[in-house]
Structures are given as structure tokens and as C-alpha cells.
C-alpha positions as CSV (number, residue, x, y, z in Angstrom):
1,M,195.0,226.4,35.4
2,P,194.4,222.6,35.8
3,N,192.1,221.2,38.5
4,V,194.1,220.1,41.6
5,T,193.5,216.6,42.7
6,K,191.8,216.6,46.2
7,P,193.1,214.3,48.8
8,N,191.3,211.1,49.4
9,E,190.8,212.3,53.1
10,L,189.1,215.5,51.9
11,K,186.9,213.4,49.7
12,R,185.9,211.1,52.6
13,A,185.3,214.3,54.8
14,L,183.0,215.8,52.2
15,G,180.9,212.6,52.0
16,N,182.1,211.6,48.3
17,P,179.3,213.4,46.5
18,G,180.4,212.2,43.3
19,R,180.1,208.5,44.3
20,R,183.3,207.6,42.8
21,P,185.2,204.8,44.6
22,I,187.8,206.1,46.9
23,P,190.8,203.7,47.8
24,Q,190.9,202.7,51.5
25,P,193.9,203.7,53.4
26,K,196.5,201.0,53.3
27,E,198.1,199.3,56.2
28,Y,201.8,199.1,56.2
29,V,204.2,197.1,58.1
30,E,206.9,198.9,60.3
31,G,210.3,198.7,58.6
32,G,212.3,199.5,61.7
33,Y,215.2,202.0,62.2
34,I,218.3,201.9,59.9
35,E,221.5,203.7,60.4
36,P,222.6,206.1,57.6
37,M,225.0,204.6,55.1
38,R,227.4,207.7,55.3
39,D,228.3,210.2,57.9
40,L,225.8,213.2,58.3
41,Q,226.1,216.4,60.0
42,E,223.5,217.7,62.5
43,A,220.7,218.9,60.0
44,G,221.0,215.7,58.0
45,N,220.9,213.7,61.0
46,Q,217.7,215.4,62.2
47,L,216.0,214.8,58.9
48,W,217.2,211.2,59.1
49,E,215.8,210.6,62.5
50,A,212.5,212.2,61.6
51,A,212.1,210.4,58.5
52,M,212.6,207.1,60.1
53,K,210.0,208.0,62.8
54,T,207.4,209.4,60.8
55,G,208.0,207.7,57.5
56,E,208.5,204.2,58.7
57,Q,205.3,203.2,57.3
58,W,206.0,203.8,53.7
59,I,209.7,204.3,53.3
60,A,211.1,201.2,51.4
61,R,214.2,200.2,53.3
62,N,215.7,198.6,50.3
63,S,215.4,201.4,47.9
64,D,214.1,204.7,49.4
65,T,217.0,205.2,51.8
66,Q,219.5,206.2,49.1
67,L,217.1,209.1,48.1
68,L,216.5,209.9,51.8
69,L,220.3,209.9,52.3
70,L,220.9,212.1,49.5
71,T,218.3,214.5,50.7
72,C,219.9,214.5,54.2
73,E,223.2,215.4,52.7
74,Q,221.6,218.2,50.8
75,M,220.2,219.4,54.2
76,D,223.6,219.4,55.5
77,R,224.8,221.6,52.5
78,R,221.9,223.9,53.1
79,A,222.9,224.5,56.6
80,V,226.5,225.4,55.3
81,L,225.1,227.7,52.7
82,T,222.7,229.4,55.1
83,Q,225.6,230.1,57.5
84,L,227.6,231.6,54.9
85,W,224.7,233.7,53.5
86,R,223.9,235.0,57.0
87,S,227.7,236.1,57.3
88,N,227.4,237.9,53.8
89,P,223.6,238.7,53.0
90,A,224.6,240.8,50.1
91,D,225.9,237.7,48.2
92,K,223.3,237.1,45.8
93,N,225.1,233.9,44.4
94,L,225.0,232.3,47.7
95,L,221.2,233.2,48.0
96,M,220.5,231.6,44.4
97,R,222.4,228.5,45.5
98,L,220.5,228.2,48.8
99,A,217.2,228.7,46.9
100,E,218.1,226.0,44.5
101,I,219.2,223.4,47.1
102,E,215.8,224.3,48.8
103,K,213.9,223.4,45.6
104,Q,215.8,220.2,45.4
105,I,215.1,219.1,49.0
106,T,211.5,220.1,48.6
107,A,211.1,217.9,45.5
108,N,213.0,214.9,47.1
109,L,210.7,215.2,50.3
110,S,207.8,215.0,48.0
111,L,209.2,212.1,46.1
112,L,209.6,210.4,49.4
113,G,205.9,211.0,50.5
114,F,206.5,213.7,53.1
115,T,203.8,216.2,51.7
116,P,200.1,215.8,52.4
117,T,199.3,215.4,48.7
118,D,201.9,212.6,48.3
119,R,200.8,210.8,51.5
120,S,197.1,210.8,50.2
121,R,198.3,209.4,47.1
122,L,200.0,206.6,49.1
123,G,196.6,206.3,50.9
124,L,198.5,207.2,54.2
125,A,197.1,210.6,55.3
126,E,193.8,210.6,57.1
127,I,191.9,213.7,58.6
128,K,191.7,213.0,62.3
129,A,189.7,216.1,63.4
130,K,186.0,215.9,63.4
131,S,183.8,218.6,62.0
132,K,181.1,220.0,64.4
133,L,178.4,218.3,62.2
134,Q,180.1,214.8,62.9
135,E,180.4,215.4,66.6
136,L,176.6,216.4,66.9
137,M,175.8,213.5,64.9
138,E,177.8,211.3,67.3
139,K,176.1,212.8,70.4
140,N,172.6,212.4,69.1
141,G,173.1,209.0,67.3
């Protein structure tokens, strides 16, 4: 099993014992809200709104919005499949289609930088919580 890359925040929190250079977090300019180019249902609209709020620092308005729109449409399809499956939980075909679309949504969200690992690769995620040792050092220092 290959070694999993540690996020930059974790390396900073551990004190960088390997002394390898760690990229500093990048500053991004806010892009502003963009309306979806096609009509979305409730689940897709919720994802679009959340992505525009939380991903405004790194979502490229001229290129990433197409992938985001596709992902929102997948969320709408997921909502329909979920309702159909709830009305007939014995239907294995529906369950397999639901599992497949969930994999696709997860992959797309990862491509858009909505997982901690992907945000750390973009230099965006930072650990906010202080360890007990850091708190004591600040009190004493």
C-alpha cells in the first residue's frame, strides 16, 4: 500500500521534522456569485449555492463552473434515484445506479477541490485548532 501524502497543514502542525520546504497558503481573490447556466432542482441548487459560498476562493469562474453545473445536475438525479429507491428498496438496479452516481459526484467534488486533501494540494486548507502544547507555549511566551 503506497504512502498517503500528508496535507501541508498537518506538516506545519507537526513542525516539519523533515525540514523539506512546505508551500505557503495561497491568497485568492473572490470571484463573486454566478447564476447556474441551466435550471437546477432543489438538491442541485443547494450544492451550487454551497459551492459558490465555500469555493469562491478557488473555483475558476470561466472553466470550473461547467464541472460544477454537471455535478449539481448529478445531485438532482441522485435525489430522484433516492426517492425511487425508497419507494422500492428491493430494486437492486436502482441501488447500483445510486451507488454509481454517488461515486461520480464524489469524484467531481474532489476535482473541484472540495475534499481536505484536494484543498491542501491547492494550498487552501489550514488547521485552525491549536494543540494544548501550542496554547501553553503562547501563555508562557
